[in-house]
ZAVO-710772 format. One record per residue (C-alpha): x, y, z; residue in one letter. Coordinates in steps of 0.1 Angstrom, whole numbers, plus 5000, padded with zeros to 4 digits. Each point is the difference from the previous one (the first is absolute). Layout:
XYZA ...
END
This chain:
499050854734M 497450135026A 502650225016T 501350184969D 497750305004R 500750055037L 502350265015S 503649885005P 499450015038Y 497049784998L 501849754977R 502749985026R 497449955027A 498449714981V 503449844998D 500450055037G 496649855006A 501049694980R 503149965022E 497850035030R 497649744987A 502949774994L 501350055035A 496749925016I 499649694978H 497050124980A 498949824969D 498950314982E 500650385000L 496950195012A 498950365007R 500549945037E 503749954995H 500350324981L 498050205025M 502149875029E 503150124982R 498550344993L 498950055036F 503449885013A 502050244978D 500150325020E 501050194969D 497049904979S 497350274994A 497449765015L 501949955032S 500650375005R 496350084992A 498949755026V 502450145026L 498750354991D 496549885008A 501249905035F 499649644991A 502549715003D 501749884968P 502049745019E 496949855015G 498450014965M 503049814987A 499549735026V 496349984992E 500849974963S 502549735007L 497549815021A 497750004969L 502749894976S 500449654986P 502949825017G 500949795030I 499450225030L 498750005036V 497650285004V 499150155034G 498950325015S 502150274983G 502549734989E 500649814968A 503149785003T 501449804971P 501949675003F 503649994991S 501249794971T 501349725023R 496950025022A 497849924970V 502349704993A 499749905036A 496250014999I 500049794968R 502449765018G 497649985029A 497149924977R 502049734983A 501049855033R 496449985012A 498949844967I 502849745003E 498949905035R 496449964989G 498750305020A 496850194996R 501550325013E 503250195000V 501150055036T 502650235017P 502249695002R 499949974962D 500950364997V 502949975024L 501549714980H 499350194967G 502050305014C 503249835011V 501349934965P 499350364990E 502150155028L 503550124993T 502749745005D 501450175031D 496550045016A 499349634993R 503349895015A 499550235030A 496549855007L 501549654997A 502650095025S 497250135023A 498349664999G 497750004969L 499349654988R 499050034963E 498949644997D 497350035027A 496750004984G 496449864999D 499549644990D 498349944967A 496349945003T 499949734973G 497150194983A 499950204968D 500250375007S 497050224991T 502350304996I 500350134964R 503650044988A 499250304979E 497750305003G 499450235030H 503149965022L 498350025033F 496749814993H 500949705022A 501650195029F 498649915034S 498650285022N 503249995021D 502250034969A 498050304988R 500350175034R 503749924998M 500350184967L 498250315014V 502450005031A 503049974977A 498750304980A 499550205031R 503549935013E 501550094966S 498050324999H 501050095036R 503749944991A 499550224969E 501249724977E 498950014964P 498549654999S 499249695019I 503149785000S 500549625006P 501650095034A 496950205010R 497849714989L 502149755020L 499850215032L 496350044995S 499549634996A 501949925032L 497850265018A 496849864985A 500749635010D 501849975033R 500449634994A 502350074971L 502850115023G 500149665016E 499549814967A 502850184982T 502350075029G 499850374996L 498050245023T 498750324986G 502150205024H 503249844989R 499150034963A 499250375005R 503550055015M 501749814972V 498150184972L 500450355015D 501450214971G 499249734975R 496350064994T 500250194967I 499949824966D 501150234972D 500149734974T 498850154967P 497049834983P 500849774971P 499850174967A 496749954981R 497550184979E 497250185018V 497350054974P 497550285001D 496549925013D 497850074969P 498050245021A 503250195008F 500950024963T 496650144992A 500350255029F 503350134987L 498650034964R 497150215013A 502350265016L 500550334981P 503250074980D 502950095023G 498249885031A 501650035033G 499349895036S 497050235005L 498449874968D 500349645014V 498350105032A 497350194982L 499349704978S 499749785031V 497650245015L 497749984970A 498449705018D 499650125036P 498949655011K 503349854989D 502049885030E 503050194987L 498050324996A 498949965036Q 503650025011V 499950364989L 496450085009L 500449875036R 502550285006Q 497950264982K 502250024969V 497550034971G 500150104964P 499550375007E 503150025022R 502149804976L 498950224971D 500950315020A 503449855006A 500949984963R 501350364999G 501949965033V 501749664999F 501949844972Q 501649654998D 503950004998P 501550024965D 
END
């Protein structure tokens, strides 16, 4: 295996990166997932060397996550993944838009995709507050131009895209680990004021009902996350016993690489990391 020659710490970090890739719904494991984990681990030699350089390993972790394959909303200084049920809600919204013959996925589609993904008690509470789940758009009678597979957000309307960004911002502000169906539902009501009248539920009432119910900690379904072939080649090129500093130095071999720029923008270059070898060590 490509990891057999690595240090025990780095082998564990690769396993952690694979779990992270699974959690953010990535199709493959890439260098970016590994770098995010190394920056985020305050005990890694890389994280401590970055901090010693008066740079920001936490910010570098966010930048690496933003570059990572996965289903994320990326903003200024933020990279927010979707929760497991939120991804199911988005897929449900797309399916609903296709069924009604639409050309775009709208905030209303998203709202209706979210409701089945809420917890039973949250769904019941919204119904008691007036939510009419059967209120929806009429079918257009046309064949939808939306693709049922491929890029998840390709057919989202501009309003729906702005809605996703708003949901990510609210999740980040609340220090929640991911965007949940509840956050998406609240954002949909805020994006389309006519939805409140159509569904019998105002945004204010929904926010009161869902207070304390906006986190979705559903684990991702078990599946294999294969290595990106480029990631396999990257690991094989590392020296025997490689640790976190070796990973970063290998990334910096191509200064134009986006991942290398995460380090170079904060003045953490090869010379500083080489000097850190005798000072900082990865955990056993």
